[in-house]
N, C-alpha and C positions, 0 to 999 in steps of 0.2 A: 975289829969291832963290828959286830953284826947289828942289824936293825931289829928293834922290838916288833911285836906283832902289830902293834897300833901304828908304828912307823911304816911297816910294810903295807898295811891297809891304806895308809895315807898315800903312799907311792903309787899303788895299784888304782886308787880313785883318780888321782891326778893324772895318771897315764890314760885311764879310760876317758877323761874329759878332753885330753889333747890328741887323742888318737885320730888318725886320718881315716876316712871311710873309704874301703875298697870299692864299694858300689859307686860312690860319687866319682872316684878316679876313673873307673871304667866308663861311666856315662859321659864325663868330660872328654875322655879319648874318643869315644864313639861320635858324639855330636860336635865337639870343638877340637878335635885332633889337628885340624889344620892351623889352629892358633896355639898349639901346644899347651892348651889349658891344663891338661893332666899333669904336665911336669911342673908348671907354675904352682898348681895346687900342692903337689908333693914336695915344694921347696927345691926343685931342681932348675933354678933360674937360669944358670950358664948354659945347660944343655938345651933349655926351653928356647933360648934366644938363638942358639945355633940351629935348632930345628926350624925356627920361624925364618932365618935367613935362607936355609935350603929351600923350604917350601915356597915362600913368597919371592925369593930371588929367582928360583927356577920358573915360577910362572911369569915374571916379568922378562926374563931371558929367554923364554920359550921361542920367540921369533927369531932369535939369533942362534938357535940350536944348542946353545951351551946350556940352556935351561933343562933339557931332556935329562941328561945324567944327574943333575941336581934333583930333579923330581923323582927319579928312580931311586936314588939314595935315601930321599926324604920318605918315599913310600915304604921302602924296606924297613927304615928306622921306625916308622909308625906301626908297622906290623910286628916288629920285634918287641915294641913297648908293651903289647898286650901281654907278653909273657914276663916282662920286667916289672910290671906295676905291683905285683904281689911282693917281690923282693925289695923294691923300693919302699913300700909300706912297712916291711919288716925292719929294714935298716932304719927308718925313721923312727920306729918304736924303740929300738935298741938304744939309739943315741938319746932320745927323750927319757928313757928309763935310767940311763946312766946320769944324766943331767939332774933328774929329779931326786934320785938317790943321794947324789952329792949334795943337793940343796938340803934335803932332809937331814942328813947326817951332820952337815954343818950347823944347821939350825938347832939341832938337839945338842950338838957339842957345845955351842955358846950358852945354852940354858943350864948346863951342869955346873 
């Protein structure tokens, strides 16, 4: 069963309201990358915490030399994130679209 034009418009409107901004994600990466703010913004809490542990654990363990590899890995990960942010936003939109389509179809199914 496909969605009517009105339902499709509702899905697109709700998706536009819930969409994450690429500009915001890149600004968070640039200014607050050391706090993994871009990953928290994009809903990647687990990897954001892992990134925080690498960055701040590396800073605190710098005197013990163990922190150097941790900071190198964290720095590479932050650089790679520049190229991953677009895909993370697309993946977030796809999952939100599926959820919204499901909600709209369930809502319209109960009204019939």
